[in-house]
N, C-alpha and C positions, 0 to 999 in steps of 0.2 A: 159820225168818220173818228175813232178815237185818234188825240194825236198819242204820234210815237213818241217813246217814253224813252230814249237812252244810255240807260248807263255803261258806264265804262268800269277799271277794273279798281283797283284802289291801291293806294302805290304808298306804303307806312315804312317813313325813316326813319332809324334810331342809331342814337342812340338819342331819349326823347332830348337830351340836354341841349344840344346837338341848337348851333344857331338859329334864328327864322330863315333868315337871309339863303342862307346853303340845306336846311332843306328845303323851302318852297322850288330850289333853285332845282334839286336834289328830284322830286317831286314832279316837275313841269320839265323835267328832261325822260324817264323813265317812261309818262304819263301817254307823250306822247308818238312814246316807239311801241309800249306796251297796247295804243290806241289799233295798231294796222296788222300786230300780230296775233295765230289764228287763236285764238282767245283771247280778246280781245275782256273780259271781265274777270278776269284771271286776279284776285287777289296778292301780292307780291310785297313784300316786306322786303326794306334794303337799310339796312349797313356799311355805317361810312366809319370806317376803325382800319389800324393798321393790322394788320398778317403775316407773318414770314412763315409759313407751309410749304407756299408759293412765288415763285416771282410775277405774276399775273400780279395788272395793279385790278381786276376783280375779279371773282367769282364766285359758282355758283355749286349752293350746298342738295348735298342730296333733296332734299323735302322744297326743294324751287325757293327757295331765298343766297339773295345775290347779296357778295358782302363788297367794299368796293373799298379803296385807300383813300383816308384826303385827300394827299396831298393831289392826286389825277380830279379832285373836284372842286379841288381850292386853284390849283394851275387851272383848270377850264370855264372858271367867273374872275378869267384874266387877262387868257388871249384867245382865239378866233381860233386857233392852232390845235390848244392843247384843248377844246371846244366841239372840236370834227372829232377827235381821234377819243375822245370822254363817247360820244355816239357809232361808234364803232367801239365799242365797248360794250359799251346798257346794249345795243341790238348784237353781239352777237352772246352772249350769256344771255338776255331772250330768249333767244336760239335757242341754246341747252334746254333756259325752262319750258318751253315750249312744246318742246320735243322728247320728254324729260328725261333727259340723258344721267345715268347713275355713272358714274367712276370705278371705273372694273381696269384691263392688263390694258397696258401701253397702244398697243395694237389696234385693240377695240377704242381708248381714247381716242384713235386720233382720223378716225373713222368719223367718233363723236363733233369734234375741232370740226371737219373741213363739213360738214352736215350743219353746226353754231352759224358757221360763219356764212354758207347759201343762205342761209332761214335770215341771218343777218341783210344779206347783203338785199335780198328782196322785202325786207321793213324798207328796208334805206328809198329806195323806190317807190313803195308804195310808200310813202312820204315826200318823193320826187324831189329828194336828194342826191346828190354826182354821185355815183360809182366811185368814178375819180380818182375820188380822195382816197376810200373805199386800199381797191388801187394800187396810188401809193404808198399805202400803210402800210399794206402787205411786201413796196418794194422793201424797203427802207427794211423794215422787219425782217428781210429774206436777207438783206450786205451780210447784216448780221451775226444770221446761222441759227442754227438749237440754240433756243438751254437747255433742254431737258426733249426727251423721250416722246415727250404726246401729241407736243404742237409741234407740224410738219413746216414751217415758216418757208421750204420753197412752193410745195403742193398747195401755202394756203395763198401764196402770190400769184398760183400758174391759174389754179380756180378761179382770186377774182379776178386777174385779165381776161379767163373767155366767158364771165356770165358778164363780166359788164359789156367784151366787143358785143357779146349774145342780145346784151342790148339795144347798144352802140345800131346794129347790124338789124333788125327789129324796125326803130324810127326809121332808117336807111328805108327802108320797103316800106314804106306806111302800117307796120303791124300795133 
């Protein structure tokens, strides 16, 4: 019998001049979520840089690469709460990449945001991470209101509550 070789996707972190500890941290956090996606062998580029065209902490580009703000990473390396926030962001952005989302109209983008959140929450479940942290983050965001036309924070919160509740119900009935 031949041994089974499991090849996981490659996470390339840029810029190359990034501190090795930060680079290893980003690679680890992205790799563990990537491993449970629909395409765990996907090669992804993550660029840690500031960008001003979007109020988000991270963004997936049309070619599937992800940009994430340095402050988000730095905070996650120091704080458990910020780490969970980063993991939600990673799962959400990988949801966009795995679904092949491309930015279009605001109405279509709202559907993409909900789909990316649904996928990201599923990755959390596959990793056996509590979906309650996701629901809490979405609740806090909904309380702050929408920051743009693409992100309906209330809809994202309601979906997270429903999906997390469904998971709890399945566990209660032994599924």
